[in-house]
C-alpha positions as CSV (number, residue, x, y, z in Angstrom):
1,M,-15.7,-13.6,-48.2
2,K,-14.0,-16.9,-47.4
3,N,-10.7,-15.0,-46.8
4,L,-12.4,-12.6,-44.5
5,S,-13.8,-15.5,-42.4
6,R,-10.3,-17.2,-42.3
7,G,-8.8,-13.8,-41.2
8,I,-11.3,-13.4,-38.4
9,L,-10.8,-17.0,-37.3
10,S,-7.0,-16.4,-37.2
11,L,-7.4,-13.3,-35.1
12,C,-9.7,-15.1,-32.7
13,L,-7.1,-18.0,-32.3
14,I,-4.3,-15.5,-31.8
15,G,-6.3,-13.6,-29.2
16,A,-7.2,-16.8,-27.4
17,L,-3.5,-17.9,-27.3
18,L,-2.5,-14.5,-26.0
19,L,-5.2,-14.5,-23.3
20,S,-4.2,-18.0,-22.1
21,A,-0.5,-17.1,-22.0
22,C,-1.3,-13.9,-19.9
23,G,-3.6,-15.7,-17.6
24,K,-1.0,-18.3,-16.4
25,S,0.3,-17.8,-12.9
26,D,3.2,-19.3,-11.1
27,D,2.2,-20.6,-7.7
28,T,5.8,-20.5,-6.5
29,D,5.5,-16.7,-6.1
30,T,2.5,-16.9,-3.7
31,L,3.2,-15.4,-0.4
32,S,1.9,-16.8,2.9
33,N,1.2,-14.3,5.7
34,S,0.9,-15.3,9.3
35,K,0.8,-13.5,12.6
36,E,4.4,-14.4,13.4
37,P,7.1,-13.0,11.1
38,T,8.1,-15.4,8.4
39,N,10.7,-15.3,5.7
40,T,9.5,-16.3,2.2
41,T,12.0,-16.4,-0.6
42,S,10.7,-16.3,-4.1
43,P,12.7,-18.4,-6.6
44,A,15.4,-16.6,-8.6
45,P,14.3,-15.7,-12.1
46,S,16.4,-16.8,-15.0
47,T,18.3,-13.5,-15.0
48,N,21.0,-12.7,-12.5
49,K,18.7,-10.9,-10.0
50,T,19.0,-11.5,-6.3
51,P,16.1,-13.3,-4.6
52,T,13.7,-11.1,-2.6
53,N,13.0,-11.9,1.0
54,I,9.7,-10.7,2.4
55,E,8.9,-10.6,6.1
56,S,5.3,-10.1,6.9
57,L,3.7,-9.1,10.2
58,I,0.0,-9.1,9.4
59,E,-2.4,-11.5,7.8
60,P,-4.7,-9.7,5.3
61,A,-8.4,-9.8,6.4
62,E,-11.6,-8.3,5.2
63,K,-12.2,-5.0,7.0
64,E,-15.7,-3.8,7.8
65,A,-16.7,-0.5,6.2
66,I,-17.0,2.6,8.3
67,T,-20.5,4.1,8.2
68,A,-21.5,7.7,9.0
69,A,-22.6,6.5,12.5
70,D,-19.1,4.9,13.1
71,F,-17.1,7.8,11.7
72,K,-14.8,9.5,14.3
73,K,-12.3,12.0,12.8
74,G,-8.7,11.1,13.8
75,V,-6.2,8.3,14.0
76,S,-7.6,5.3,16.0
77,I,-5.1,2.6,14.9
78,D,-3.8,0.4,17.7
79,F,-0.2,0.4,16.5
80,D,1.1,-1.6,19.5
81,K,-1.0,-4.5,18.3
82,Y,1.2,-4.7,15.2
83,K,4.6,-3.8,16.7
84,G,7.3,-6.2,15.9
85,S,10.8,-6.6,14.4
86,F,11.0,-3.9,11.7
87,F,7.7,-2.2,12.5
88,D,9.2,-0.5,15.5
89,D,8.7,2.8,17.3
90,N,10.7,4.7,14.7
91,I,8.5,3.7,11.7
92,I,5.3,3.9,13.8
93,S,6.1,7.4,14.9
94,K,6.7,8.6,11.4
95,L,3.6,6.9,10.1
96,R,1.4,8.3,12.9
97,N,2.9,11.8,12.5
98,N,2.0,11.7,8.8
99,L,-1.5,10.4,9.4
100,E,-2.2,13.0,12.1
101,S,-1.0,15.7,9.7
102,V,-3.7,14.7,7.3
103,V,-6.4,14.7,10.0
104,E,-5.2,18.2,11.2
105,N,-4.9,19.4,7.6
106,N,-1.3,20.5,8.4
107,K,0.8,20.4,5.2
108,E,4.0,21.4,7.0
109,K,3.7,18.5,9.4
110,F,2.9,16.2,6.4
111,K,6.3,17.0,4.9
112,E,8.4,16.2,8.0
113,N,9.1,12.5,7.3
114,L,9.2,12.4,3.5
115,N,12.3,11.3,1.7
116,K,11.6,13.3,-1.4
117,E,10.2,16.8,-1.9
118,T,8.4,15.7,-5.1
119,L,6.3,13.3,-3.0
120,E,4.6,16.2,-1.2
121,S,2.9,17.5,-4.3
122,I,1.7,14.0,-5.3
123,R,0.1,13.3,-1.9
124,E,-1.1,16.8,-1.2
125,G,-3.3,16.4,-4.3
126,F,-4.8,13.3,-2.8
127,Y,-5.3,14.3,0.9
128,Y,-5.7,18.0,0.5
129,T,-8.1,18.4,-2.5
130,N,-10.9,19.7,-0.3
131,V,-10.0,21.2,3.2
132,S,-13.5,20.3,4.5
133,D,-12.9,16.6,4.0
134,Q,-12.4,14.7,7.3
135,F,-10.3,11.5,7.7
136,M,-10.6,8.6,10.1
137,F,-7.5,6.2,9.9
138,Y,-8.7,3.1,11.7
139,D,-6.6,0.0,10.8
140,L,-3.7,-1.6,9.0
141,D,-4.0,-4.3,6.4
142,L,-0.3,-4.7,5.3
143,I,3.0,-4.6,7.1
144,E,5.9,-6.1,5.3
145,K,9.6,-5.6,4.8
146,V,11.2,-6.4,1.5
147,D,15.0,-7.0,1.2
148,Q,15.5,-6.2,-2.5
149,P,15.0,-3.2,-2.7
150,E,15.1,-2.6,1.0
151,Q,11.7,-1.3,1.8
152,I,8.9,-1.4,4.4
153,R,5.3,-1.3,3.2
154,V,2.4,-0.4,5.4
155,G,-1.2,-0.6,4.2
156,V,-3.6,1.8,6.0
157,R,-7.4,1.6,6.0
158,F,-9.3,4.9,6.3
159,A,-12.6,6.5,5.8
160,K,-13.0,9.9,4.2
161,K,-16.0,12.0,5.1
162,S,-16.8,14.7,2.5
163,S,-18.5,18.0,3.2
164,N,-21.9,16.5,2.0
165,G,-21.6,13.8,4.7
166,S,-20.9,10.9,2.4
167,I,-18.3,8.3,3.6
168,E,-15.7,6.7,1.3
169,N,-13.8,3.7,2.7
170,Q,-10.3,3.4,1.1
171,G,-6.9,2.0,1.6
172,I,-3.5,3.4,0.9
173,T,0.1,2.0,1.1
174,Y,3.0,3.9,2.7
175,F,6.5,2.9,1.3
176,F,9.4,3.5,3.6
177,T,13.0,3.5,2.4
178,K,16.3,4.7,3.9
179,N,17.5,8.1,2.9
180,E,21.1,9.1,2.1
181,A,21.8,9.3,5.8
182,G,20.6,5.7,6.3
183,E,17.4,6.8,8.2
184,W,14.0,5.4,7.4
185,G,11.5,7.8,5.8
186,I,8.4,7.9,3.6
187,E,9.5,7.3,0.0
188,N,6.0,7.0,-1.6
189,I,2.3,6.9,-0.7
190,D,0.2,5.1,-3.2
């Protein structure tokens, strides 16, 4: 019985050590977002990886939930409010086109700006599971460009109204990368 108690105590100590090691955070990796574009460089890890520069155009903020009374099917994002450096007409056009395709339930239009054909099946399962669902894309909560790997990330806030009238408020992130021709396109939606 004494050995069993020692074994349990040993497991508890090992668990506590593992939890404390996993819970540590390095404040040097914290990013600061401001309304003006800024460059933040994270320190180089001990391996030979190149530092990553992140340029951010938006400050994260709590977004109010859309209710049934507020719901208006469509894309009501004021993209001009966020336009700047890398978040230009080209990226905005591709993002708007994709969001409108979801609102219109138009799978062919949805595919127009995708870099990979495999992506269409992943997202179709998310957006097109029930054709009677309605979408309201109403704001952005993330706009950033990462240098390594070169990528633009755009967080979109939306409300989904199901056929029974219930409203779900959600967010999704679009990842843009350059295709083989060097043109920006949607690489992933997560």
